[in-house]
C-alpha positions as CSV (number, residue, x, y, z in Angstrom):
1,M,-60.0,35.2,157.7
2,T,-58.0,35.4,160.9
3,E,-57.7,32.7,163.5
4,A,-55.9,33.8,166.6
5,D,-54.0,31.8,169.2
6,P,-52.2,33.4,172.2
7,D,-48.9,32.9,170.5
8,V,-49.8,32.8,166.7
9,V,-51.9,35.1,164.6
10,V,-52.8,33.6,161.1
11,T,-53.8,36.0,158.3
12,W,-55.3,34.5,155.4
13,T,-58.4,35.2,153.0
14,R,-60.3,32.4,151.4
15,G,-59.1,32.5,147.8
16,D,-55.6,33.5,148.6
17,T,-52.8,31.4,147.6
18,T,-50.5,32.8,150.3
19,V,-50.8,32.1,154.0
20,R,-49.0,34.1,156.6
21,W,-48.7,33.9,160.3
22,S,-46.8,35.7,163.0
23,G,-45.7,34.8,166.5
24,P,-42.6,34.6,168.9
25,A,-40.7,32.6,166.3
26,G,-41.2,35.5,163.8
27,N,-43.2,35.7,160.6
28,V,-44.0,32.9,158.2
29,E,-45.2,32.8,154.7
30,K,-46.3,29.9,152.8
31,Q,-47.1,30.0,149.0
32,Y,-49.4,27.5,147.3
33,E,-50.2,26.8,143.7
34,L,-53.9,26.6,144.5
35,P,-55.8,28.4,147.3
36,P,-55.9,26.3,150.4
37,R,-59.3,25.2,151.5
38,I,-59.0,26.2,155.2
39,V,-56.4,27.5,157.6
40,L,-56.6,27.1,161.4
41,A,-54.3,27.8,164.2
42,W,-54.6,26.2,167.7
43,R,-52.6,25.4,170.8
44,E,-52.1,21.8,172.1
45,Y,-49.5,20.4,174.5
46,D,-48.0,23.9,175.0
47,E,-47.3,24.2,171.3
48,A,-48.8,26.5,168.8
49,L,-49.8,24.7,165.5
50,V,-51.1,25.9,162.2
51,L,-53.1,23.5,160.0
52,V,-53.5,24.1,156.2
53,V,-56.0,22.1,154.2
54,E,-54.5,22.3,150.7
55,A,-56.8,22.1,147.6
56,I,-57.9,18.8,146.7
57,N,-56.3,17.3,143.4
58,G,-59.4,15.6,141.8
59,A,-57.3,13.6,139.2
60,P,-57.4,9.9,139.5
61,F,-54.8,8.1,141.3
62,T,-53.2,11.3,142.8
63,P,-52.1,11.6,146.3
64,S,-54.7,12.6,148.8
65,D,-52.3,13.9,151.5
66,N,-53.5,17.5,151.1
67,D,-53.4,18.5,154.9
68,V,-50.2,19.7,156.6
69,V,-49.6,20.6,160.2
70,Y,-47.0,23.4,160.8
71,R,-44.9,24.4,164.0
72,A,-45.3,28.1,164.7
73,D,-41.9,28.5,163.1
74,G,-43.1,27.4,159.9
75,S,-41.4,23.9,159.9
76,E,-43.6,21.0,158.9
77,R,-44.6,18.8,161.8
78,F,-46.2,16.3,159.5
79,R,-48.2,15.7,156.5
80,L,-51.6,14.1,157.2
81,H,-52.8,11.1,155.3
82,P,-56.5,10.2,155.3
83,P,-57.4,6.9,156.7
84,R,-57.3,4.3,154.0
85,D,-59.3,1.8,155.8
86,L,-62.6,3.8,155.7
87,L,-63.8,2.0,152.7
88,S,-63.4,-1.4,150.9
89,N,-61.6,0.5,148.1
90,P,-58.9,2.7,149.6
91,D,-58.7,4.6,146.2
92,D,-62.1,5.9,146.9
93,V,-60.7,8.3,149.7
94,H,-60.3,11.5,147.8
95,G,-58.6,13.7,150.5
96,F,-59.3,16.3,153.3
97,Y,-62.2,18.6,152.5
98,T,-62.2,21.0,155.5
99,A,-61.4,21.4,159.1
100,L,-63.6,23.0,161.9
101,P,-62.5,24.2,165.3
102,Q,-64.2,22.0,167.8
103,D,-63.4,21.7,171.5
104,G,-60.0,23.4,171.1
105,R,-58.7,21.4,168.2
106,P,-59.5,20.8,164.6
107,L,-62.1,18.3,163.4
108,L,-61.0,17.1,160.0
109,I,-63.5,16.3,157.2
110,T,-62.3,13.5,154.7
111,V,-64.3,13.2,151.5
112,T,-64.6,10.1,149.5
113,R,-65.4,9.7,145.8
114,N,-68.5,7.6,146.2
115,A,-69.4,6.8,149.8
116,G,-70.0,10.0,151.8
117,D,-67.7,12.0,154.1
118,F,-65.9,11.1,157.4
119,Q,-64.8,13.1,160.4
120,G,-61.7,12.5,162.5
121,R,-59.1,14.1,164.8
122,I,-55.3,14.4,164.6
123,D,-53.2,12.1,167.0
124,L,-50.4,14.5,167.5
125,E,-48.1,11.8,168.7
126,T,-48.3,9.7,165.5
127,G,-49.6,12.0,162.8
128,E,-52.6,9.6,162.1
129,I,-56.3,10.4,161.9
130,V,-58.2,8.8,164.8
131,D,-61.8,8.7,166.2
132,T,-63.4,8.5,162.7
133,N,-67.1,8.6,162.2
134,T,-69.5,9.3,159.3
135,W,-69.9,12.9,158.7
136,R,-73.6,13.9,158.2
């Protein structure tokens, strides 16, 4: 799969544990223990960004911050945390399942253990997930 941005070209195939992208800042390579679920590149506020939704760790009581936004040079802008206020039991929030390009920016899908899924968008100023709604 290749997602193109005017400044960044991401090369990744579903099932691979290596994600690569290139652009004006040079070539970047990220290695993961498990294959990421999805990789997207987009441009916002005159900045090229790369989103990697890492594999979900399904073990109980493990962190659910499996989504990271990188700058074009490969530095981490922030690691995203799913909203904990979606359910009465915050431990039921499992992590990020996928991301879809929509209206020029990623729409993130958060999966829960027992209560269905939610969608939301990244607030690039705070690194929070906003505009959450039930997915499906």
